[in-house]
C-alpha positions as CSV (number, residue, x, y, z in Angstrom):
1,X,90.2,110.4,111.2
2,X,91.7,108.3,108.4
3,X,90.5,107.5,104.9
4,X,88.6,104.2,104.4
5,X,90.6,102.3,101.8
6,X,88.6,100.3,99.3
7,X,91.0,97.5,98.6
8,X,91.5,93.8,99.6
9,X,92.2,93.1,103.3
10,X,95.4,91.2,103.7
11,X,97.0,89.6,106.7
12,X,100.8,88.9,106.7
13,X,101.6,86.0,108.9
14,X,105.3,86.4,108.6
15,X,105.5,84.1,105.5
16,X,102.4,84.6,103.4
17,X,99.7,87.2,102.6
18,X,96.3,85.8,103.5
19,X,92.7,86.8,102.9
20,X,90.2,87.1,105.7
21,X,89.2,83.5,104.9
22,X,92.9,82.4,105.4
23,X,93.4,81.8,101.6
24,X,96.9,82.5,100.4
25,X,97.3,85.5,98.2
26,X,99.7,84.7,95.4
27,X,101.8,87.8,95.5
28,X,105.1,88.0,93.6
29,X,108.3,87.4,95.6
30,X,109.5,90.9,95.1
31,X,106.3,92.2,96.7
32,X,106.8,90.2,100.0
33,X,110.6,89.9,100.2
34,X,111.0,92.9,102.5
35,X,108.1,92.2,104.7
36,X,109.1,91.4,108.3
37,X,109.1,88.0,109.9
38,X,106.2,89.0,112.2
39,X,102.4,89.5,111.7
40,X,100.9,92.6,110.0
41,X,97.4,93.6,109.1
42,X,96.5,95.9,106.2
43,X,94.9,96.5,102.9
44,X,96.1,95.8,99.3
45,X,95.3,99.0,97.5
46,X,96.1,101.1,94.4
47,X,93.9,104.2,94.3
48,X,90.4,105.4,95.0
49,X,87.6,103.8,92.9
50,X,89.8,101.0,91.7
51,X,88.4,98.0,93.6
52,X,87.6,95.8,90.6
53,X,91.1,96.2,89.2
54,X,92.7,95.6,92.6
55,X,90.6,92.5,93.0
56,X,91.5,91.1,89.6
57,X,95.2,91.7,90.2
58,X,95.4,90.3,93.8
59,X,93.1,87.3,93.4
60,X,94.7,86.0,90.2
61,X,96.4,82.6,90.8
62,X,99.5,83.7,88.8
63,X,100.9,87.1,89.7
64,X,101.3,89.5,86.8
65,X,103.3,92.7,86.2
66,X,100.1,94.6,87.3
67,X,101.2,93.9,90.9
68,X,103.4,96.9,90.5
69,X,100.2,99.0,90.9
70,X,99.5,97.5,94.3
71,X,100.6,98.9,97.7
72,X,100.3,97.2,101.1
73,X,98.8,99.8,103.4
74,X,99.4,98.6,107.0
75,X,96.8,99.4,109.7
């Protein structure tokens, strides 16, 4: 059994992080620079009970320094 993460679902298409609705997540370049050129599925997450903070960081149009709190947990 694995823990249910309460974050933002994110699909990596090899070029961009996308929401379930196929909207681009504006992650900073340093966050995605080492992701592979193939598809991944996962969750953008920081810690338990932090959904509102995660959502405010991830869904912001302009990435901020707060992205350093976010991890991409691949399924």
